[in-house]
N, C-alpha and C positions, 0 to 999 in steps of 0.2 A: 562480405556478403554482397552479392550482386544486386545492384539497384534495379528495381522493377519500374520500367517506364510504362506509363499508362496514357492513353489518349481518352480524355473525358468527352464523350459525344453528348452534349447537353440537348441537342436538337438539330434537325437538319436546317442548314442555312439556306433559306429560299431566296433565289434571285428573282425579283419581280420586275417586269417591264412596265414602266409608267407610260402615260399617254404620249409624252414627248420622246419616248424611246430610251429614257435614262434607266439605269439599273440601280436598284437600292437593295441593301442587304438587311434582312430582318434579324434583329437581335434575338438570341435564345431567351426563352421565357425564364424568369427567376424561379428558383425552387420554391414550392409551396410550403415546405417544412424545413426545419433546421435539423440536419441529420448528425446525430452524435453516436459514434461507435464506442463500444465498451466490450471488455473481455475479462474473464476471471476463471478460476478453477471451480466449476459448478459440480463436477464429479471428480473422483480420485481422492488421494490421501490428504490433501489440504483443502478439501471442498468447504469445510466449515468457514474458512476465511473468505473464499470466493462468494459463497452464498450470503454471508453476513455483509460483506462489502457491497455487493450488487443490490442487495435489498435496500441499503441506505441510499444508493444512487437512484433506484427506481422510485423511492419515496419522494426524493427531491424533485425528480423530473415530473412526477404526478402533480406535485404542489405548484411547480413552475407553470405547467400547462393549464392548471385550474385558475391561475392568476394572470392569464393572458399570454403565456409563452415568452419568447425572446424576440425582440424587434417586431412584435405583433404577430409572430408565427409560432405555431405549435412545434414542440420538439419531438422528433422521431428518434427513439432509442433502439439501436440494434445491438443486442447483447449476445456474445458468443462464448461457448465453453472451450477453454484451452487445456483443461484437465491437469493443470499444473506442470505442463510440459513446454519446453522452449520451442521446439519445432511446431507443435500445435499452435502455440501463441503467434508465431510468425505467419503461419497459414491463415489464422483468424484475422490477423492484421491485413493481409492482402485481400481477403474477402471483403473486409470493411472498406478498404480503399476502392475496390470495384463497385461497391454499393453506393459510394459517394459521400462518405463521412467528411465533415468539415473539421472535426476534432476527435481525439481519442481520450477516453477515460480508462486508464489501465496501464500496465497490467497490475496484478495484485501482489503476488510474491516476487521476491527480488530477481531470481535467476531468469525466469521468462521475461521479466520487465527489461532486463539488460538486453536480451536478444531483440525484443521489439524496438527498443529505443534506437538501436543501431540502424534499423531500417527506416523508422520514422524520421530520424535525423537527415537521411538522404532525401526524403520526400518533402521535408519542411512542414509536415502536418503537425499542428499543435498537439502535444501529448502530455497529459498530466497523470502521473501515477498517484493514487491516493495513499498507498501503503508501502511502496517499494523503498526500503530503507538503505539498501546497499549504496555505498558512497558514489561509485562510478556511474550510476544510472544516468545522471544529468550531465555527465561529461561527454555523452554521445553527440550532443548538439544543442544549439541555443534555443531550439523549439521544444526541448524536453524539460518538464518540470515535475516537482513532487510537492505534496501537501504535508507529508509526515516528516519527522526528524530522521537523522541518519544513524547508521550503525556506530560509527566512532563517537558521535555525540552521546548516544544512550550508554555506551560502554563507559565513557568518562564519568557521566552523571551517576551511574550505578556504583562505580568505585568510590566516588566521593560520599555517596549515601552510606555505603558499607562502612566507611571510616567515621563519618560525622554522626550518623544516626544510630548505627549498630555498634560502634566502638570496636570493630573487629581488628585484631592484630595479625591473624593468620587466615588465609583463604585457600581453597582448592577449586579448580576449574574443570568442568566436564563439558567438552564441546564436540560438535559434529564435524569431523574432518572432511566430510563430503559436501559440506555446505559453506559457501562463501559468506552467507549471512551469519551463521553461528561462529565461524572463525573470525570474521570481522569484528563482531561485538566482543568476543573473548579476548582478542589481541589488544583492543582499545582498553578493555577493562583491566587487563594485566599490567599494561604500561602505566595507567593512572594509579592503580593500586600500589605499585612499587613507588610511584612519586609521592603517594600519601603515607608511605612508611609501613604498608601492609606486606607481610611476608607471604609470598605465594609458595605454599608447601607441596603442592601437587598439581599437575596438569595431565588429565587423562582424555583420550579421544575415542571416538567410535565412528561408525559409518551409517549411512542411510539404510533403513531396513533392520538394523540391529534391534533385538528385543531383550537380550540379557546383558545387563550392565554390572552384574554383581562382582565380577573380577576386578574391574576398575574401582568400584565403590569400596570394596574391601581394602584395597591399597590406600585409598583416601582415608578410610576410617582409622587406619593405623596412625595417621598424622593428627587426627582429632582437630580439624580446623574449626575456627569460629564460624566461618561461612562457607557454603558450597554454592558456587556460581554456575548456573546452567542456562546458557543462552541458545535456545532452540525453539522449534515449533511445539505446540501443545501435546502432540501425540507422544513424542519422545520425552518431553518434560514430565508428563504424568507418570510414565513408566519408571523413569529414573528416580523420581521422588519416592515412589512406593518402594522400590528396591533399596534405596538409600536407608529408609527406615528399617527394612527387613534385615539389613546387615548390621544394624545398630548405630548407624551414623546419626548423631544428634545435632549436627550443625544447622544453623539458620540457613534456609535456602533463599537465594536471590536469583532473579531471572530477567530476561529481556521481554520486549513486547510480544514475542511469540507465545508467551504463556496465556495471553488473552483467549478465553474459551476452554481452558483446561478442565474446568468443572464439568463441562458437558461430556468429556471423554473418560472421566474417572468414575468407577462404580461407587455409589454412596458408602459402601462398606469400607472404602479406602480413603474417604475424605480426610481422615486424621493426618494422612501423609502430606496433604497439600495445605493444611492449616498453617497460618502464620508465614506463608510464602510472600516475599516482596518482589514485585516486578515493575518495570517501567511501562507506562502507558500514555496514550495521547489525550485522554480525557477521562473524567470520572462520572459515573452515573449518580454519584452522591452530591455532585455540585448543585447548589441551590439556584443557580442562574436560571431565570425564567425561560430563556431561549433554549437552554439545554433540556430542561424538564419538559417543555412542550414537544421537543424532538423525541424524547424518550416515550412520552405518552402516545404520540402519533404512530411511532414505530410499533409499539406494543399492540395498538389497536389494529394495525394493518397486518402484522406478522405473528401476533401472539407469542412474542419472544422479546427478550431484553437486548437492546442493541449493543454490540461490541464497539471497540474503538475503530475497527475496520468499517463498521456501518457509519459511524460519525464522520470519519475522514472522507468517505465516498460522498456522503451527503454534502459536506463542505465543498468538495471538488465540483459538484454539479453547480452550486451557487457561485463559486469562484469563476467558473467558465461562463456562466450567464452574465456575470458582471463584466467580464473581459469582452465578450462579444458586443454587449451594449455599449461599452466604452469605445470599442472600435467602430461601432455603427455598421458593421459588415461582418460576413463570415470569411472574408479573404484571409487566407492562412497567415500571411506576413503581418497583416494588421492585427489579427487576434494575438499572435505571438508577441508583438510589440506591446499590446495592451496588458497581457499577463505580466510582463516584466515590470510594468509601471504601476501595477495595481497595489492597493493597500486594502486588504479584505479581512473583516472580522467574522469568523465563523464560530461554530460551537466547540471546535478544538483549539481556538485561540486566534491571535492576530497573525495574519499571513502576509509576508512580504518576501521579495526575492533579491538576492545579492547578484553581483556580476557573474558568479559561477552558477547561477540558477539553483543554488543549494540553500534551503531554509536554515 
């Protein structure tokens, strides 16, 4: 991807002639606000993730500004809709660079986050994805970070959970062959499941946009697995779960963090299909921690909705970035990147530190 070279014209450099005829150069005025760029799918098929995530971000920024901002300056947030599309995401990134952002919060889903990370890595602008779980996102450059866990990590944890907590001896997997996210979690799950002595009796695939999964599920039902593993986003997850019950599949369903929000997409008449589903997530609204409960209370008051893990991760990202800029004492991109690498931050989704690969 071709690097975009920009000349940031912060102000005209005026050459003033002093009384003695000496020329002095006036320094550009410092920015009055701290400009934070953000993006997410606010419309389109995965908008529920983008809206939930950016609502958490906006809540945090409002709180930060109400408490004096960062380095004594108010934070100016510029949030753009990338519609869940990689090209739109890169275009949004370039607009934010032109606008003068000092750091980027985003992207939200993995595929466009990968595309943006490749450009941000060339520019050196600090980029923190709250929710991009695909492993190679942070491999783009040393200025690219994440707040969430990775796909391989959750795949391994879910396989161990399937063995240790559910006592499963057999498992079937349904994954989206069009999604690096879905395949990444599925592959890690299968590898660890086999390490745990679980027999993988079936692996079926489908593509983005598919609505009928009955043929694959009928094949799986013939194997009668203890667990059906479905690592995808909520829209497909809900449909697959409903159709699994329709074909008589009685397996316990286990899923990845993409299940978060599925209740909002399933008609109440079909709730039985998603009861007793287990899926990985980044925090729990049932946690009694006062900090978490205050976040949930404030979020509900502002948006009249319960915050998802995407909301919580984005909320933490804003405060992590605040802490890093304050540690650096400047918005200089290299100094902020260095501060993020060194930071130890405790948010509502846990304690956050970064290793040498910038992978949590």
